[in-house]
C-alpha positions in Angstrom: -11.8 43.7 -19.2 -11.2 40.2 -20.6 -12.6 37.3 -18.5 -10.0 35.6 -16.3 -10.2 32.3 -14.5 -7.9 30.2 -12.4 -7.2 26.8 -14.0 -6.9 23.8 -11.6 -4.2 21.4 -12.8 -3.3 18.4 -10.7 -1.1 16.3 -13.0 0.8 16.4 -16.3 -2.1 14.9 -18.3 -4.3 17.8 -17.3 -1.6 20.2 -18.1 -1.1 18.7 -21.6 -4.9 19.0 -22.1 -5.0 22.7 -21.2 -2.0 23.5 -23.4 -3.5 21.6 -26.3 -6.8 23.4 -25.8 -5.2 26.8 -26.4 -3.5 25.6 -29.5 0.0 25.3 -28.1 2.4 23.4 -30.5 3.9 20.0 -29.7 7.3 21.3 -28.6 5.6 23.8 -26.2 3.4 21.1 -24.7 6.3 18.8 -24.1 8.5 21.4 -22.4 5.8 23.4 -20.5 3.5 20.7 -19.1 5.8 19.9 -16.2 6.0 23.6 -15.3 2.2 23.7 -14.8 2.2 21.0 -12.2 3.1 22.2 -8.7 3.7 19.7 -5.9 4.6 20.1 -2.2 6.6 17.2 -0.9 7.3 16.6 2.8 10.5 14.8 3.7 11.2 13.5 7.2 14.4 12.7 9.1 16.7 14.7 6.8 20.2 15.5 8.2 21.1 19.2 8.2 23.9 18.5 5.6 21.4 16.9 3.3 18.8 19.6 3.9 21.2 22.5 3.2 22.4 21.0 -0.1 18.8 20.3 -1.2 17.6 23.8 -0.2 20.5 25.4 -2.1 19.8 23.4 -5.2 16.0 23.9 -5.3 16.4 27.6 -4.7 18.8 27.9 -7.6 16.0 26.3 -9.8 13.3 28.7 -8.7 11.7 26.4 -6.2 11.4 26.8 -2.4 12.3 24.7 0.7 11.3 25.1 4.3 13.3 23.5 7.1 13.5 23.4 10.9 15.1 26.4 12.6 18.7 25.5 13.4 19.2 23.4 10.2 21.6 25.9 8.7 24.1 25.9 11.7 23.5 22.1 12.4 22.1 22.8 15.8 19.4 20.2 15.3 20.2 16.5 14.5 17.4 16.1 11.9 14.8 18.2 10.2 11.6 17.8 8.2 11.5 19.6 4.9 8.8 21.0 2.7 9.8 21.2 -0.9 7.7 23.4 -3.1 8.4 23.1 -6.8 7.1 22.2 -10.2 7.6 18.8 -11.8 10.2 20.2 -14.1 12.1 21.7 -11.1 12.0 18.3 -9.3 13.4 16.6 -12.4 16.3 19.1 -12.5 16.8 18.8 -8.8 17.2 15.1 -9.2 19.9 15.5 -11.8 21.8 17.8 -9.5 21.5 15.7 -6.4 22.4 12.3 -8.0 26.0 13.4 -8.3 26.2 14.6 -4.6 27.4 12.5 -1.6 25.6 12.1 1.7 23.1 9.5 0.4 21.3 12.1 -1.7 21.1 9.7 -4.6 18.9 7.4 -2.6 16.8 10.3 -1.5 16.4 11.4 -5.2 15.2 7.9 -6.1 12.5 8.1 -3.4 11.4 11.5 -4.7 11.3 10.2 -8.3 9.2 7.2 -7.2 6.7 9.4 -5.4 6.4 11.7 -8.4 5.7 8.8 -10.6 3.1 7.4 -8.3 1.3 10.7 -8.3 0.8 10.6 -12.1 -2.5 9.3 -13.4 -2.5 5.5 -13.3 -4.1 3.3 -15.9 -6.8 0.9 -14.6 -5.3 -2.3 -13.4 -6.6 -5.7 -12.4 -6.1 -7.3 -9.0 -6.3 -11.1 -8.9 -8.2 -12.2 -5.8 -7.4 -15.9 -5.9 -9.2 -16.5 -9.2 -11.7 -13.6 -9.1 -10.6 -10.3 -10.5 -11.4 -6.7 -9.4 -10.6 -3.7 -11.6 -9.0 -0.8 -9.8 -8.9 2.7 -11.1 -11.8 2.5 -13.6 -14.6 3.2 -11.1 -15.0 3.2 -7.3 -15.6 -0.3 -5.9 -18.2 -0.9 -3.2 -17.4 -3.4 -0.4 -20.6 -4.5 1.3 -20.4 -5.1 5.1 -21.7 -8.4 6.3 -21.4 -8.7 10.1 -22.3 -12.1 11.4 -22.0 -10.9 15.0 -24.4 -10.2 17.8 -22.7 -7.0 18.9 -21.6 -4.9 16.0 -22.3 -1.2 16.5 -24.7 -0.9 13.6 -26.3 -4.2 12.6 -25.3 -6.7 15.3 -27.4 -9.8 15.3 -29.3 -9.1 12.1 -27.4 -11.6 9.9 -26.2 -14.1 12.4 -27.6 -17.2 10.7 -26.2 -18.6 7.5 -29.5 -18.1 5.7 -29.9 -14.5 6.9 -26.3 -13.8 5.8 -26.8 -15.3 2.4 -29.9 -13.4 1.8 -28.4 -10.1 2.8 -25.2 -10.8 0.7 -27.3 -11.6 -2.3 -29.2 -8.3 -1.9 -26.0 -6.3 -1.5 -24.6 -7.8 -4.7 -27.9 -7.0 -6.5 -27.6 -3.5 -5.2 -24.1 -3.0 -6.6 -21.6 -4.5 -4.1 -18.3 -5.6 -5.8 -16.9 -7.3 -2.7 -18.6 -8.8 0.4 -16.7 -8.3 3.7 -17.6 -11.0 6.3 -16.8 -10.2 9.9 -17.3 -12.4 13.0 -15.9 -10.2 15.7 -17.1 -6.7 16.5 -14.4 -4.0 16.3 -16.6 -1.2 17.7 -15.1 0.9 20.5 -15.2 -1.0 23.8 -15.9 -4.4 22.1 -15.0 -7.6 23.9 -12.5 -9.8 22.1 -13.6 -13.3 21.4 -11.6 -16.5 21.1 -10.6 -17.7 17.6 -12.9 -20.8 17.9 -15.9 -18.6 18.4 -15.0 -16.3 15.5 -14.5 -19.4 13.3 -17.8 -20.9 14.2 -19.5 -17.6 13.0 -17.7 -16.9 9.8 -16.6 -20.2 8.2 -20.1 -21.6 7.6 -21.2 -18.3 6.1 -18.1 -18.1 3.8 -18.5 -21.7 2.7 -22.1 -20.9 1.6 -21.3 -17.6 0.0 -18.4 -19.0 -1.9 -20.8 -21.4 -3.7 -23.5 -18.8 -4.3 -21.8 -15.5 -5.2 -19.6 -14.5 -8.1 -17.9 -11.5 -6.3 -14.8 -11.8 -4.1 -15.3 -12.4 -0.4 -13.2 -10.7 2.2 -12.7 -12.0 5.7 -12.6 -9.3 8.3 -10.2 -10.7 11.0 -7.0 -10.1 12.8 -6.4 -13.7 13.6 -4.2 -15.8 11.3 -6.0 -19.0 12.2 -9.3 -17.5 11.2 -7.9 -16.1 8.0 -6.4 -19.4 7.0 -9.6 -21.3 7.5 -11.6 -18.6 5.8 -9.3 -18.7 2.7 -9.6 -22.5 2.7 -13.4 -22.1 2.8 -13.4 -19.9 -0.3 -12.6 -16.3 0.9 -10.5 -14.3 -1.5 -9.2 -11.3 0.5 -8.0 -10.7 4.1 -9.1 -7.5 5.8 -7.0 -7.0 8.9 -7.9 -4.0 11.1 -4.6 -4.4 12.8 -2.5 -4.8 9.7 -0.7 -7.9 10.8 0.4 -6.4 14.1 -1.7 -8.5 16.4 -0.9 -11.9 15.0 2.6 -12.4 13.7 1.5 -15.3 11.5 -1.0 -13.2 9.5 1.3 -12.1 6.7 2.6 -15.7 6.2 -1.0 -17.0 5.8 -1.7 -14.2 3.2 1.5 -15.0 1.3 0.9 -18.7 1.3 -2.6 -18.3 -0.2 -1.4 -15.5 -2.6 -4.4 -13.4 -1.3 -4.8 -9.6 -1.4 -4.6 -8.0 2.1 -6.1 -4.8 3.4 -3.9 -3.1 5.9 -5.6 -0.6 8.2 -4.0 1.9 10.5 -5.0 1.3 14.1 -3.7 1.9 17.7 -5.0 1.8 21.2 -4.6 5.5 22.0 -5.0 9.0 20.4 -1.5 10.3 20.8 0.5 11.2 17.8 3.8 13.1 17.3 2.6 14.1 13.8 -0.8 12.7 12.8 -0.3 12.1 9.1 3.4 11.3 9.3 2.6 8.7 12.0 -0.2 7.1 10.1 1.5 7.0 6.7 4.7 5.7 8.4 2.6 2.9 10.1 1.1 1.9 6.7 4.5 2.0 5.0 6.1 -0.1 7.7 3.3 -2.8 7.7 3.3 -3.0 3.9 7.0 -3.5 4.0 6.6 -6.3 6.5 4.0 -7.9 4.4 6.2 -7.7 1.3 9.2 -9.1 3.2 7.0 -12.1 4.2 6.1 -12.8 0.6 3.0 -10.8 0.0 3.0 -9.3 -3.5 3.1 -5.5 -3.5 0.3 -5.5 -6.2 -2.0 -7.2 -3.7 -1.8 -4.7 -0.9 -4.6 -2.2 -0.1 -4.3 0.4 2.6 -7.0 1.8 4.9 -6.4 5.0 6.9 -8.6 3.6 9.7 -11.2 6.2 10.3 -12.7 5.6 13.7 -9.8 3.6 15.0 -7.2 5.1 17.3 -8.4 8.6 16.5 -10.8 11.1 18.2 -13.3 13.2 16.2 -10.9 16.0 15.4 -8.2 13.5 14.2 -10.7 11.6 12.1 -11.8 14.9 10.4 -8.2 15.9 9.9 -7.4 12.6 8.2 -10.4 12.9 6.0 -9.3 16.3 4.9 -5.9 14.9 3.9 -7.0 11.7 2.3 -5.2 12.7 -0.9 -1.8 12.3 0.8 -2.2 8.6 1.0 -1.9 8.4 -2.8 1.8 8.9 -2.5 2.2 5.5 -0.8 1.4 3.8 -4.1 -1.3 1.4 -2.9 -5.0 1.5 -3.5 -6.9 3.2 -0.7 -10.0 1.8 1.0 -12.2 4.1 3.0 -14.4 2.9 5.8 -16.6 5.6 7.2 -20.0 3.9 7.0 -22.4 5.0 9.9 -19.4 5.8 12.1 -19.3 7.9 15.2 -17.5 10.7 13.3 -20.7 11.1 11.3 -23.0 10.7 14.3 -21.2 13.3 16.4 -21.0 15.8 13.5 -24.6 15.5 12.6 -25.9 14.5 16.1 -27.7 11.5 14.6 -28.1 7.9 15.7 -26.6 5.0 13.8 -29.6 4.3 11.6 -29.8 7.9 10.3 -26.2 8.3 9.0 -26.6 7.4 5.3 -26.4 11.0 4.1 -23.3 11.6 6.2 -21.7 8.4 4.9 -22.5 9.6 1.3 -20.8 12.9 2.0 -17.6 11.2 3.2 -17.6 8.7 0.3 -18.1 11.5 -2.2 -15.2 13.5 -0.7 -13.0 10.4 -0.5 -13.5 9.6 -4.2 -12.4 13.1 -5.1 -9.2 12.4 -3.1 -8.4 9.2 -4.9 -10.1 6.5 -2.8 -10.7 3.4 -4.9 -12.8 1.2 -2.6 -15.5 2.2 -0.1 -16.7 -0.2 2.7 -20.3 0.5 3.5 -23.5 -0.9 5.0 -26.0 0.9 2.7 -24.9 -0.5 -0.6 -27.7 0.6 -2.9 -27.6 4.2 -1.9 -23.8 4.5 -1.8 -23.3 2.6 -5.1 -25.4 5.3 -6.7 -23.3 8.0 -5.0 -20.2 6.4 -6.3 -21.4 6.1 -9.8 -22.4 9.8 -9.9 -19.2 11.0 -8.3 -17.1 8.8 -10.6 -18.8 10.4 -13.6 -17.5 13.8 -12.3 -14.0 12.9 -11.3 -12.8 9.8 -13.1 -11.6 10.0 -16.7 -11.9 6.2 -17.3 -15.3 5.6 -15.6 -18.1 3.8 -17.4 -21.3 5.6 -18.2 -23.4 2.5 -18.9 
C-alpha cells in the first residue's frame, strides 16, 4: 500500500509549489493551480433573482451554492448564500455573470476583489507620520502603556512621566515595534473621564516619549480632541476602541494629520443577528466612513475587539474565525493580552495569564493577524518570532 497524505493548500502560491514539487510542467501548473484552491464565500442580502442565477451558473461549473429555503420560489425577500468552488470556478463564474443583468456585474467585482485580497500579499510599508512599520514580513508587537490609575491589569504602575518612559524603553528593548499610550481605562465597568483629565495624563508622556523613542507611538483614545493634541505632541497612530463612532470629529482629525488609525469593533451589548456578519459589517462600515472623510485606505488597521461587546462564548467564536477578517483587506490587530476570556478559560488572575495570551497570539498569527497588542512584550515577542518562523514565508531568521 503506497503512503497517502492529505495536502493542505490555502492559496495559489502553495498550489504552484506542490505542482512543481511533483515535476508538473509549466502548462499544467498554470492551468491546474486554481483548481487546487477551494474557497467558501458567504454573500449577504442577495435577491432571489440574483441567487437563482448565481446558483445555476456555479452548479454548471461543478461548484455548489446553498441558499435560504424559499429562494427558488421567491417567497423570501433576500437570502444569504454560501458559494463553494475552486478559484478557477470563481473565475469562470465571473465571466458568465458579467454579462447578466440584475446588478450581477457589481457583485462579480466584489467577489473578484475578495479573491484577490485572499492571495498572499507582499510585505508593504505603512508610513506613520514619518516613521515606517513593515507589515506582512513578521508579526509586529504593540506594547501597552497605560498611564491610568484604574486599568484592569496595570493601573497606577506607570502614572508618572518618568515611570512611563522607563517602562516604554524597556518594552522597546524587549521587542516592541509600537508603543500604545492610553489615559482612560476601557475595562468593563470603567468610569468615563473628561477629555481634560485624559489630556493631562497622556500628553506629557507622549511629548517625552516622542523625543526619546524611535518607534511609532499610538494614542489609545476615542476623543478627537485628545487625538489631535496627541498627534501634535508627537504621536503617530490613533487607536480608537470605538472606531470613530463616539466622536464624529475623530476621522477628520486622523485625515488632517495623515495618521494611521486602528478601528476596533465595539458595542454596549452582546446581541447579534449573526456574530461574524455583524462584526465584519461594522468594520467595513467604519472603514468606509474613515475613507469618505479623507483617511487613506492604506492607513487603516482593523481590530475584531476581543473582550468588547462580547461574552466569553462570543469571544471564543470570534477567535476561532479570525481568518475571516482577512477578506476585508486591512491589516488585523489582535488584542487579547491578559483579558477575561483567558482568565475565565484558565481560571487564573490577571497576573498569571501570559501563557494564555501566548496561545491566543500564536493562534492569531496562524490566522493572518499582523499586529498583537500586549503587556508582556518580552515573552510575546519571542512567541511571535517562533510562530513567524513556522507560518510566514517572508519572515527574518536573524
